[in-house]
C-alpha positions, 0 to 999 in steps of 0.5 A, a space after each residue: 787097800 787090799 792090793 797094798 796088803 798083798 804087795 806088802 805080804 809078798 815083799 815080806 815073804 820074798 825078804 824072808 826067803 832071801 834071809 833064809 837062803 843067805 843064812 844057809 849059804 853062810 852056814 855052808 861057808 862055815 
């Protein structure tokens, strides 16, 4: 149970970082 929460949290943080970097590159292109 605890491991599931940790893995989900890790996935969310990784996705958030990807979206942030994507937005940054998008802004840079503009």
